[in-house]
N, CA, C and O atoms as a GROMACS GRO file, in nm:
protein
  456
    1MET      N    1  -1.163  -3.921  -0.972
    1MET     CA    2  -1.111  -3.824  -0.849
    1MET      C    3  -1.119  -3.729  -0.909
    1MET      O    4  -1.073  -3.711  -1.022
    2LYS      N    5  -1.211  -3.611  -0.809
    2LYS     CA    6  -1.261  -3.475  -0.876
    2LYS      C    7  -1.121  -3.464  -0.867
    2LYS      O    8  -1.037  -3.539  -0.818
    3ALA      N    9  -1.108  -3.297  -0.951
    3ALA     CA   10  -1.022  -3.220  -0.991
    3ALA      C   11  -1.005  -3.080  -0.855
    3ALA      O   12  -1.100  -3.003  -0.861
    4SER      N   13  -0.935  -3.056  -0.779
    4SER     CA   14  -0.909  -2.958  -0.673
    4SER      C   15  -0.950  -2.863  -0.719
    4SER      O   16  -0.943  -2.842  -0.840
    5LYS      N   17  -1.015  -2.760  -0.616
    5LYS     CA   18  -1.101  -2.667  -0.658
    5LYS      C   19  -0.938  -2.548  -0.556
    5LYS      O   20  -0.878  -2.600  -0.463
    6GLN      N   21  -0.907  -2.416  -0.599
    6GLN     CA   22  -0.817  -2.341  -0.494
    6GLN      C   23  -0.926  -2.246  -0.461
    6GLN      O   24  -1.036  -2.252  -0.517
    7LYS      N   25  -0.894  -2.151  -0.363
    7LYS     CA   26  -0.957  -2.115  -0.294
    7LYS      C   27  -0.829  -2.005  -0.281
    7LYS      O   28  -0.719  -2.060  -0.281
    8ARG      N   29  -0.828  -1.823  -0.268
    8ARG     CA   30  -0.783  -1.747  -0.270
    8ARG      C   31  -0.837  -1.661  -0.138
    8ARG      O   32  -0.948  -1.608  -0.150
    9VAL      N   33  -0.765  -1.646  -0.016
    9VAL     CA   34  -0.744  -1.532   0.090
    9VAL      C   35  -0.695  -1.371   0.034
    9VAL      O   36  -0.574  -1.378   0.059
   10GLN      N   37  -0.704  -1.316   0.010
   10GLN     CA   38  -0.658  -1.184  -0.023
   10GLN      C   39  -0.684  -1.094   0.142
   10GLN      O   40  -0.788  -1.078   0.206
   11ILE      N   41  -0.548  -1.052   0.171
   11ILE     CA   42  -0.503  -0.950   0.293
   11ILE      C   43  -0.453  -0.821   0.210
   11ILE      O   44  -0.347  -0.810   0.149
   12ILE      N   45  -0.532  -0.750   0.221
   12ILE     CA   46  -0.524  -0.630   0.196
   12ILE      C   47  -0.490  -0.505   0.294
   12ILE      O   48  -0.594  -0.477   0.354
   13PHE      N   49  -0.421  -0.449   0.319
   13PHE     CA   50  -0.382  -0.299   0.349
   13PHE      C   51  -0.391  -0.220   0.267
   13PHE      O   52  -0.310  -0.225   0.174
   14ASP      N   53  -0.511  -0.099   0.271
   14ASP     CA   54  -0.498   0.029   0.175
   14ASP      C   55  -0.521   0.134   0.288
   14ASP      O   56  -0.598   0.147   0.384
   15SER      N   57  -0.408   0.210   0.225
   15SER     CA   58  -0.372   0.271   0.268
   15SER      C   59  -0.437   0.448   0.288
   15SER      O   60  -0.402   0.548   0.352
   16ARG      N   61  -0.566   0.405   0.179
   16ARG     CA   62  -0.626   0.511   0.132
   16ARG      C   63  -0.776   0.519   0.227
   16ARG      O   64  -0.848   0.618   0.242
   17SER      N   65  -0.795   0.386   0.281
   17SER     CA   66  -0.885   0.414   0.322
   17SER      C   67  -0.895   0.409   0.522
   17SER      O   68  -0.836   0.330   0.594
   18VAL      N   69  -1.014   0.551   0.576
   18VAL     CA   70  -0.974   0.493   0.679
   18VAL      C   71  -1.041   0.482   0.749
   18VAL      O   72  -1.027   0.548   0.852
   19ARG      N   73  -1.174   0.378   0.734
   19ARG     CA   74  -1.224   0.359   0.868
   19ARG      C   75  -1.184   0.222   0.846
   19ARG      O   76  -1.188   0.157   0.951
   20LYS      N   77  -1.135   0.138   0.714
   20LYS     CA   78  -1.092   0.014   0.765
   20LYS      C   79  -0.972  -0.027   0.638
   20LYS      O   80  -0.989  -0.068   0.523
   21PRO      N   81  -0.842   0.008   0.716
   21PRO     CA   82  -0.753  -0.008   0.611
   21PRO      C   83  -0.660  -0.143   0.596
   21PRO      O   84  -0.564  -0.162   0.522
   22ARG      N   85  -0.715  -0.222   0.683
   22ARG     CA   86  -0.650  -0.373   0.672
   22ARG      C   87  -0.773  -0.494   0.636
   22ARG      O   88  -0.820  -0.518   0.747
   23PHE      N   89  -0.834  -0.566   0.550
   23PHE     CA   90  -0.899  -0.646   0.602
   23PHE      C   91  -0.867  -0.811   0.510
   23PHE      O   92  -0.766  -0.834   0.442
   24ALA      N   93  -0.954  -0.881   0.527
   24ALA     CA   94  -0.944  -1.030   0.458
   24ALA      C   95  -1.037  -0.996   0.382
   24ALA      O   96  -1.091  -0.886   0.392
   25ARG      N   97  -1.068  -1.077   0.303
   25ARG     CA   98  -1.178  -1.083   0.224
   25ARG      C   99  -1.096  -1.273   0.076
   25ARG      O  100  -1.002  -1.299   0.000
   26PRO      N  101  -1.197  -1.325   0.120
   26PRO     CA  102  -1.326  -1.300   0.193
   26PRO      C  103  -1.336  -1.310   0.341
   26PRO      O  104  -1.277  -1.405   0.391
   27GLY      N  105  -1.400  -1.228   0.421
   27GLY     CA  106  -1.394  -1.260   0.541
   27GLY      C  107  -1.427  -1.409   0.601
   27GLY      O  108  -1.367  -1.461   0.694
   28ARG      N  109  -1.507  -1.451   0.547
   28ARG     CA  110  -1.547  -1.519   0.605
   28ARG      C  111  -1.549  -1.683   0.448
   28ARG      O  112  -1.641  -1.698   0.368
   29LEU      N  113  -1.461  -1.743   0.453
   29LEU     CA  114  -1.382  -1.856   0.322
   29LEU      C  115  -1.523  -1.999   0.383
   29LEU      O  116  -1.545  -2.046   0.495
   30GLY      N  117  -1.576  -2.020   0.273
   30GLY     CA  118  -1.616  -2.160   0.291
   30GLY      C  119  -1.578  -2.208   0.189
   30GLY      O  120  -1.592  -2.175   0.071
   31VAL      N  121  -1.491  -2.353   0.275
   31VAL     CA  122  -1.396  -2.464   0.200
   31VAL      C  123  -1.458  -2.632   0.212
   31VAL      O  124  -1.549  -2.678   0.280
   32LYS      N  125  -1.416  -2.662   0.166
   32LYS     CA  126  -1.482  -2.831   0.129
   32LYS      C  127  -1.336  -2.890   0.143
   32LYS      O  128  -1.221  -2.850   0.124
   33SER      N  129  -1.400  -3.007   0.187
   33SER     CA  130  -1.232  -3.139   0.142
   33SER      C  131  -1.202  -3.112   0.062
   33SER      O  132  -1.262  -3.060  -0.032
   34GLY      N  133  -1.070  -3.148   0.080
   34GLY     CA  134  -0.918  -3.157  -0.050
   34GLY      C  135  -0.912  -3.025  -0.186
   34GLY      O  136  -0.852  -3.024  -0.294
   35GLU      N  137  -1.020  -2.902  -0.104
   35GLU     CA  138  -1.003  -2.774  -0.160
   35GLU      C  139  -0.899  -2.730  -0.074
   35GLU      O  140  -0.898  -2.733   0.049
   36GLU      N  141  -0.758  -2.664  -0.200
   36GLU     CA  142  -0.668  -2.586  -0.182
   36GLU      C  143  -0.697  -2.413  -0.123
   36GLU      O  144  -0.778  -2.335  -0.173
   37VAL      N  145  -0.629  -2.391  -0.036
   37VAL     CA  146  -0.650  -2.264   0.004
   37VAL      C  147  -0.472  -2.181  -0.013
   37VAL      O  148  -0.369  -2.233   0.030
   38ILE      N  149  -0.477  -2.091  -0.061
   38ILE     CA  150  -0.355  -1.985  -0.091
   38ILE      C  151  -0.425  -1.837   0.030
   38ILE      O  152  -0.532  -1.798   0.075
   39PHE      N  153  -0.305  -1.809   0.034
   39PHE     CA  154  -0.302  -1.662   0.087
   39PHE      C  155  -0.222  -1.572   0.042
   39PHE      O  156  -0.105  -1.600   0.016
   40GLU      N  157  -0.276  -1.438   0.026
   40GLU     CA  158  -0.263  -1.348  -0.058
   40GLU      C  159  -0.235  -1.204   0.023
   40GLU      O  160  -0.318  -1.132   0.076
   41ALA      N  161  -0.099  -1.189   0.016
   41ALA     CA  162  -0.058  -0.996   0.039
   41ALA      C  163  -0.052  -0.928  -0.033
   41ALA      O  164   0.007  -0.949  -0.139
   42GLU      N  165  -0.123  -0.797   0.004
   42GLU     CA  166  -0.099  -0.690  -0.067
   42GLU      C  167  -0.082  -0.551   0.004
   42GLU      O  168  -0.170  -0.509   0.080
   43ASN      N  169   0.033  -0.483  -0.022
   43ASN     CA  170   0.050  -0.388   0.047
   43ASN      C  171   0.066  -0.391   0.204
   43ASN      O  172   0.072  -0.290   0.274
   44THR      N  173   0.070  -0.470   0.230
   44THR     CA  174   0.191  -0.530   0.320
   44THR      C  175   0.257  -0.619   0.397
   44THR      O  176   0.160  -0.648   0.467
   45ASN      N  177   0.363  -0.700   0.450
   45ASN     CA  178   0.386  -0.768   0.502
   45ASN      C  179   0.314  -0.866   0.586
   45ASN      O  180   0.365  -0.866   0.697
   46THR      N  181   0.216  -0.949   0.578
   46THR     CA  182   0.198  -1.059   0.737
   46THR      C  183   0.233  -1.113   0.757
   46THR      O  184   0.332  -1.163   0.702
   47THR      N  185   0.151  -1.162   0.901
   47THR     CA  186   0.220  -1.308   0.958
   47THR      C  187   0.043  -1.314   0.980
   47THR      O  188  -0.041  -1.227   1.004
   48ILE      N  189   0.035  -1.477   0.957
   48ILE     CA  190  -0.087  -1.548   0.959
   48ILE      C  191  -0.071  -1.666   1.064
   48ILE      O  192   0.020  -1.749   1.064
   49TRP      N  193  -0.168  -1.661   1.149
   49TRP     CA  194  -0.162  -1.729   1.285
   49TRP      C  195  -0.324  -1.847   1.247
   49TRP      O  196  -0.433  -1.792   1.232
   50ILE      N  197  -0.315  -1.943   1.241
   50ILE     CA  198  -0.446  -1.993   1.183
   50ILE      C  199  -0.428  -2.141   1.348
   50ILE      O  200  -0.346  -2.233   1.345
   51PRO      N  201  -0.480  -2.126   1.409
   51PRO     CA  202  -0.518  -2.212   1.514
   51PRO      C  203  -0.612  -2.357   1.521
   51PRO      O  204  -0.734  -2.362   1.504
   52ASN      N  205  -0.529  -2.460   1.548
   52ASN     CA  206  -0.634  -2.589   1.516
   52ASN      C  207  -0.577  -2.619   1.387
   52ASN      O  208  -0.608  -2.726   1.334
   53ALA      N  209  -0.484  -2.526   1.320
   53ALA     CA  210  -0.370  -2.622   1.142
   53ALA      C  211  -0.352  -2.778   1.146
   53ALA      O  212  -0.362  -2.852   1.049
   54GLU      N  213  -0.322  -2.816   1.286
   54GLU     CA  214  -0.351  -3.013   1.273
   54GLU      C  215  -0.456  -3.043   1.193
   54GLU      O  216  -0.456  -3.093   1.081
   55GLU      N  217  -0.571  -2.999   1.280
   55GLU     CA  218  -0.758  -3.086   1.188
   55GLU      C  219  -0.782  -3.054   1.061
   55GLU      O  220  -0.802  -3.127   0.964
   56LEU      N  221  -0.776  -2.911   1.074
   56LEU     CA  222  -0.812  -2.855   0.896
   56LEU      C  223  -0.716  -2.877   0.802
   56LEU      O  224  -0.763  -2.935   0.704
   57PHE      N  225  -0.590  -2.851   0.791
   57PHE     CA  226  -0.465  -2.870   0.722
   57PHE      C  227  -0.404  -3.026   0.734
   57PHE      O  228  -0.407  -3.111   0.645
   58GLY      N  229  -0.337  -3.041   0.898
   58GLY     CA  230  -0.296  -3.136   0.894
   58GLY      C  231  -0.139  -3.111   0.855
   58GLY      O  232  -0.045  -3.165   0.796
   59ARG      N  233  -0.169  -3.014   0.914
   59ARG     CA  234  -0.035  -2.930   1.000
   59ARG      C  235   0.021  -2.869   1.104
   59ARG      O  236  -0.010  -2.750   1.101
   60GLY      N  237   0.082  -2.892   1.184
   60GLY     CA  238   0.076  -2.839   1.281
   60GLY      C  239  -0.018  -2.842   1.376
   60GLY      O  240  -0.130  -2.874   1.337
   61GLU      N  241   0.004  -2.806   1.546
   61GLU     CA  242  -0.108  -2.800   1.588
   61GLU      C  243  -0.187  -2.672   1.560
   61GLU      O  244  -0.309  -2.667   1.543
   62HIS      N  245  -0.086  -2.548   1.558
   62HIS     CA  246  -0.074  -2.398   1.578
   62HIS      C  247  -0.001  -2.346   1.441
   62HIS      O  248   0.121  -2.352   1.458
   63LEU      N  249  -0.041  -2.286   1.286
   63LEU     CA  250   0.036  -2.296   1.215
   63LEU      C  251   0.049  -2.108   1.232
   63LEU      O  252  -0.028  -2.019   1.268
   64VAL      N  253   0.232  -2.120   1.168
   64VAL     CA  254   0.196  -1.935   1.198
   64VAL      C  255   0.301  -1.919   1.067
   64VAL      O  256   0.384  -2.009   1.055
   65PHE      N  257   0.302  -1.848   1.002
   65PHE     CA  258   0.408  -1.786   0.912
   65PHE      C  259   0.363  -1.667   0.789
   65PHE      O  260   0.252  -1.646   0.739
   66ASP      N  261   0.464  -1.616   0.770
   66ASP     CA  262   0.439  -1.446   0.712
   66ASP      C  263   0.447  -1.467   0.550
   66ASP      O  264   0.482  -1.563   0.482
   67ILE      N  265   0.412  -1.370   0.527
   67ILE     CA  266   0.394  -1.359   0.313
   67ILE      C  267   0.440  -1.198   0.349
   67ILE      O  268   0.407  -1.114   0.433
   68GLU      N  269   0.538  -1.204   0.232
   68GLU     CA  270   0.556  -1.022   0.212
   68GLU      C  271   0.496  -0.964   0.119
   68GLU      O  272   0.439  -1.031   0.034
   69SER      N  273   0.496  -0.875   0.117
   69SER     CA  274   0.376  -0.744   0.037
   69SER      C  275   0.389  -0.802  -0.098
   69SER      O  276   0.500  -0.795  -0.149
   70GLY      N  277   0.281  -0.866  -0.174
   70GLY     CA  278   0.287  -0.867  -0.333
   70GLY      C  279   0.257  -1.055  -0.304
   70GLY      O  280   0.181  -1.125  -0.372
   71GLY      N  281   0.332  -1.097  -0.200
   71GLY     CA  282   0.356  -1.217  -0.220
   71GLY      C  283   0.222  -1.333  -0.184
   71GLY      O  284   0.106  -1.297  -0.169
   72LYS      N  285   0.261  -1.443  -0.177
   72LYS     CA  286   0.131  -1.588  -0.179
   72LYS      C  287   0.227  -1.658  -0.045
   72LYS      O  288   0.342  -1.633  -0.009
   73SER      N  289   0.127  -1.754   0.007
   73SER     CA  290   0.108  -1.831   0.090
   73SER      C  291   0.192  -1.946  -0.035
   73SER      O  292   0.230  -1.927  -0.151
   74GLU      N  293   0.197  -2.089   0.071
   74GLU     CA  294   0.260  -2.258  -0.008
   74GLU      C  295   0.101  -2.241  -0.022
   74GLU      O  296   0.032  -2.142   0.002
   75THR      N  297   0.068  -2.359  -0.066
   75THR     CA  298  -0.038  -2.445  -0.083
   75THR      C  299  -0.132  -2.543   0.043
   75THR      O  300  -0.090  -2.643   0.101
   76PHE      N  301  -0.208  -2.507   0.053
   76PHE     CA  302  -0.283  -2.599   0.168
   76PHE      C  303  -0.456  -2.697   0.146
   76PHE      O  304  -0.572  -2.677   0.110
   77THR      N  305  -0.390  -2.777   0.184
   77THR     CA  306  -0.513  -2.846   0.144
   77THR      C  307  -0.626  -2.924   0.290
   77THR      O  308  -0.607  -3.006   0.380
   78VAL      N  309  -0.740  -2.838   0.242
   78VAL     CA  310  -0.812  -2.890   0.345
   78VAL      C  311  -0.844  -3.073   0.348
   78VAL      O  312  -0.854  -3.156   0.258
   79MET      N  313  -0.854  -3.081   0.518
   79MET     CA  314  -0.862  -3.229   0.528
   79MET      C  315  -1.030  -3.295   0.496
   79MET      O  316  -1.144  -3.248   0.502
   80PRO      N  317  -0.968  -3.439   0.458
   80PRO     CA  318  -1.119  -3.485   0.427
   80PRO      C  319  -1.138  -3.527   0.642
   80PRO      O  320  -1.070  -3.527   0.744
   81ARG      N  321  -1.343  -3.568   0.574
   81ARG     CA  322  -1.368  -3.587   0.649
   81ARG      C  323  -1.440  -3.448   0.804
   81ARG      O  324  -1.458  -3.500   0.914
   82LEU      N  325  -1.463  -3.333   0.794
   82LEU     CA  326  -1.423  -3.307   0.895
   82LEU      C  327  -1.551  -3.233   0.854
   82LEU      O  328  -1.592  -3.216   0.739
   83ARG      N  329  -1.638  -3.169   1.037
   83ARG     CA  330  -1.780  -3.153   1.047
   83ARG      C  331  -1.806  -3.054   0.929
   83ARG      O  332  -1.735  -2.969   0.874
   84ILE      N  333  -1.934  -3.096   0.910
   84ILE     CA  334  -1.995  -2.965   0.785
   84ILE      C  335  -2.031  -2.801   0.936
   84ILE      O  336  -2.036  -2.824   1.056
   85GLY      N  337  -2.043  -2.697   0.890
   85GLY     CA  338  -1.999  -2.610   0.942
   85GLY      C  339  -1.932  -2.594   1.028
   85GLY      O  340  -1.905  -2.474   1.023
   86LYS      N  341  -1.881  -2.638   1.112
   86LYS     CA  342  -1.747  -2.638   1.140
   86LYS      C  343  -1.669  -2.506   1.139
   86LYS      O  344  -1.607  -2.512   1.033
   87GLU      N  345  -1.642  -2.402   1.194
   87GLU     CA  346  -1.610  -2.263   1.162
   87GLU      C  347  -1.433  -2.302   1.257
   87GLU      O  348  -1.416  -2.375   1.354
   88TYR      N  349  -1.319  -2.212   1.170
   88TYR     CA  350  -1.179  -2.246   1.201
   88TYR      C  351  -1.143  -2.040   1.200
   88TYR      O  352  -1.177  -1.957   1.115
   89PRO      N  353  -1.083  -2.024   1.300
   89PRO     CA  354  -1.077  -1.867   1.258
   89PRO      C  355  -0.955  -1.878   1.258
   89PRO      O  356  -0.883  -1.965   1.306
   90TYR      N  357  -0.930  -1.770   1.193
   90TYR     CA  358  -0.772  -1.736   1.216
   90TYR      C  359  -0.703  -1.590   1.217
   90TYR      O  360  -0.789  -1.511   1.177
   91ALA      N  361  -0.584  -1.524   1.245
   91ALA     CA  362  -0.604  -1.401   1.266
   91ALA      C  363  -0.424  -1.327   1.178
   91ALA      O  364  -0.308  -1.368   1.177
   92VAL      N  365  -0.478  -1.238   1.134
   92VAL     CA  366  -0.380  -1.187   1.040
   92VAL      C  367  -0.307  -1.100   1.089
   92VAL      O  368  -0.376  -1.054   1.180
   93TYR      N  369  -0.187  -1.032   1.087
   93TYR     CA  370  -0.113  -0.952   1.175
   93TYR      C  371  -0.062  -0.876   1.045
   93TYR      O  372   0.003  -0.933   0.958
   94CYS      N  373  -0.099  -0.734   1.040
   94CYS     CA  374  -0.034  -0.635   0.930
   94CYS      C  375   0.045  -0.551   0.979
   94CYS      O  376   0.018  -0.486   1.081
   95GLU      N  377   0.162  -0.541   0.908
   95GLU     CA  378   0.276  -0.493   0.974
   95GLU      C  379   0.267  -0.340   0.932
   95GLU      O  380   0.313  -0.258   1.011
   96ASN      N  381   0.212  -0.298   0.816
   96ASN     CA  382   0.214  -0.131   0.774
   96ASN      C  383   0.132  -0.094   0.876
   96ASN      O  384   0.188  -0.008   0.944
   97SER      N  385  -0.003  -0.128   0.924
   97SER     CA  386  -0.081  -0.099   1.021
   97SER      C  387  -0.042  -0.138   1.150
   97SER      O  388  -0.098  -0.081   1.244
   98ASN      N  389   0.067  -0.248   1.181
   98ASN     CA  390   0.029  -0.274   1.331
   98ASN      C  391  -0.064  -0.299   1.368
   98ASN      O  392  -0.094  -0.221   1.459
   99ASP      N  393  -0.148  -0.382   1.346
   99ASP     CA  394  -0.264  -0.447   1.386
   99ASP      C  395  -0.335  -0.551   1.263
   99ASP      O  396  -0.306  -0.589   1.150
  100PHE      N  397  -0.429  -0.566   1.346
  100PHE     CA  398  -0.507  -0.709   1.255
  100PHE      C  399  -0.595  -0.659   1.136
  100PHE      O  400  -0.644  -0.547   1.123
  101ALA      N  401  -0.603  -0.747   1.067
  101ALA     CA  402  -0.682  -0.778   0.936
  101ALA      C  403  -0.841  -0.773   0.954
  101ALA      O  404  -0.849  -0.753   1.076
  102GLU      N  405  -0.960  -0.778   0.912
  102GLU     CA  406  -1.070  -0.754   0.959
  102GLU      C  407  -1.096  -0.816   0.803
  102GLU      O  408  -1.046  -0.812   0.690
  103GLY      N  409  -1.218  -0.880   0.882
  103GLY     CA  410  -1.356  -0.945   0.730
  103GLY      C  411  -1.446  -0.925   0.798
  103GLY      O  412  -1.432  -0.915   0.920
  104ASN      N  413  -1.563  -0.914   0.735
  104ASN     CA  414  -1.741  -0.894   0.770
  104ASN      C  415  -1.721  -0.943   0.903
  104ASN      O  416  -1.774  -0.862   0.979
  105THR      N  417  -1.670  -1.037   0.966
  105THR     CA  418  -1.635  -1.074   1.082
  105THR      C  419  -1.485  -1.147   1.109
  105THR      O  420  -1.404  -1.171   1.020
  106SER      N  421  -1.465  -1.179   1.254
  106SER     CA  422  -1.326  -1.202   1.232
  106SER      C  423  -1.321  -1.286   1.130
  106SER      O  424  -1.405  -1.373   1.111
  107PRO      N  425  -1.210  -1.261   1.050
  107PRO     CA  426  -1.134  -1.392   0.988
  107PRO      C  427  -1.171  -1.498   0.967
  107PRO      O  428  -1.052  -1.527   0.966
  108ARG      N  429  -1.253  -1.653   0.935
  108ARG     CA  430  -1.261  -1.764   0.949
  108ARG      C  431  -1.298  -1.873   0.851
  108ARG      O  432  -1.384  -1.849   0.767
  109MET      N  433  -1.255  -1.957   0.856
  109MET     CA  434  -1.242  -2.078   0.713
  109MET      C  435  -1.453  -2.157   0.765
  109MET      O  436  -1.486  -2.146   0.883
  110ILE      N  437  -1.527  -2.205   0.692
  110ILE     CA  438  -1.591  -2.300   0.738
  110ILE      C  439  -1.632  -2.401   0.636
  110ILE      O  440  -1.664  -2.396   0.517
  111ILE      N  441  -1.618  -2.510   0.741
  111ILE     CA  442  -1.655  -2.614   0.639
  111ILE      C  443  -1.791  -2.651   0.560
  111ILE      O  444  -1.902  -2.663   0.612
  112GLU      N  445  -1.757  -2.667   0.421
  112GLU     CA  446  -1.871  -2.676   0.306
  112GLU      C  447  -1.878  -2.826   0.315
  112GLU      O  448  -1.775  -2.886   0.346
  113GLU      N  449  -2.044  -2.926   0.278
  113GLU     CA  450  -2.088  -3.010   0.243
  113GLU      C  451  -1.995  -2.992   0.103
  113GLU      O  452  -1.969  -2.885   0.047
  114ASP      N  453  -1.940  -3.168   0.051
  114ASP     CA  454  -1.911  -3.194  -0.079
  114ASP      C  455  -2.020  -3.197  -0.166
  114ASP      O  456  -2.003  -3.220  -0.285
   0.00000   0.00000   0.00000
């Protein structure tokens, strides 16, 4: 059995940046079946909403959870046999800016080939 690889998504609030004070890094996260995903919040409390979480993680139709500044989410494991190239958008609300985080595009997880 292959060892599970962990992917991290950092939600960062940077009060020094005028143009993009909040962002998700990486904005587009490639994930594979069996990989683990952890969300981290930096400099802001966050609320994360993942629609279609049942298909992606096997966890409730729509997953909504909070992360306190400096904290991490629980670990989520990507489900097996998902369609390669399928994208799973998600939203991140940042309390400090009263706005949503941005990525290179809207944050999303993309299924990659094993």
